[in-house]
C-alpha positions in Angstrom: -72.3 36.3 -89.0 -72.0 32.8 -90.5 -74.9 30.8 -91.8 -75.0 27.1 -92.1 -76.6 25.4 -95.1 -78.1 22.4 -93.5 -81.4 20.7 -92.8 -83.1 22.6 -90.1 -82.8 20.7 -86.8 -84.2 22.5 -83.8 -83.0 21.9 -80.3 -84.0 23.8 -77.1 -81.6 26.7 -76.6 -80.2 25.3 -73.3 -79.5 21.9 -74.9 -77.8 23.5 -78.0 -75.7 25.7 -75.7 -74.5 22.6 -73.7 -73.8 20.7 -77.0 -71.7 23.6 -78.4 -69.8 24.0 -75.1 -69.1 20.3 -74.9 -67.9 20.2 -78.5 -65.6 23.1 -77.9 -64.1 21.5 -74.8 -63.5 18.3 -76.8 -61.2 20.2 -79.2 -58.3 20.2 -76.8 -57.8 23.9 -76.7 -57.9 25.0 -73.1 -58.8 28.6 -74.0 -62.1 27.4 -75.5 -63.4 26.7 -72.0 -63.2 30.4 -71.4 -65.5 31.4 -74.3 -69.0 32.5 -73.7 -71.7 30.7 -75.6 -75.2 32.1 -75.9 -78.1 30.6 -77.9 -81.4 32.1 -79.1 -83.6 30.2 -81.6 -80.6 28.3 -83.1 -78.4 31.4 -83.4 -75.2 30.8 -81.5 -73.2 33.8 -80.3 -69.6 33.0 -79.4 -67.8 35.7 -77.3 -64.5 36.1 -75.6 -60.8 36.4 -76.3 -58.3 33.9 -77.8 -54.6 34.1 -78.4 -54.4 33.6 -82.1 -56.4 33.9 -85.3 -55.9 30.1 -85.8 -57.6 29.4 -82.4 -60.5 31.7 -83.4 -60.9 29.9 -86.8 -60.9 26.5 -85.1 -63.5 27.6 -82.6 -65.8 29.1 -85.3 -65.5 26.0 -87.5 -66.1 23.7 -84.5 -69.3 25.6 -83.6 -70.6 25.3 -87.2 -70.3 21.6 -87.1 -72.7 21.1 -84.2 -76.1 20.0 -85.3 -78.8 22.6 -84.6 -76.6 25.6 -85.1 -78.4 27.7 -87.7 -76.4 30.9 -87.4 -73.1 31.8 -85.7 -72.4 35.3 -84.5 -68.7 35.8 -84.0 -67.8 38.1 -81.1 -64.4 36.5 -80.5 -61.4 38.8 -80.6 -57.8 37.9 -80.9 -55.6 39.1 -78.0 -52.1 37.7 -78.4 -49.9 37.4 -75.3 -48.1 40.6 -74.7 -44.5 40.4 -74.0 -42.4 43.1 -72.4 -40.5 45.0 -75.1 -36.8 44.6 -75.2 -35.2 47.6 -73.3 -32.0 47.6 -75.4 -29.9 47.2 -72.3 -27.3 44.4 -72.5 -27.5 41.6 -70.0 -24.7 41.4 -67.5 -23.0 38.0 -67.1 -22.0 37.2 -63.6 -18.3 36.4 -63.3 -17.2 33.5 -61.2 
């Protein structure tokens, strides 16, 4: 959980949720549009999966910058793209 040390500005929960979602979408990370944002009394809960720790940190710091966010609860987990493991078999080159 992250707390912001700011002057307390209160927004209705629905307005704050829309502001946070809009700010995340403006960050130009397509995966941010897949995150779930819930708000209750200025406490924003961010949930979902991102591909890297870097994306997670950008999302968290972006949410903290939105006026009205008093507390941020981080439920985002990093789920990197899984690639198939190399089987060890050599690739055959087609002969002409």
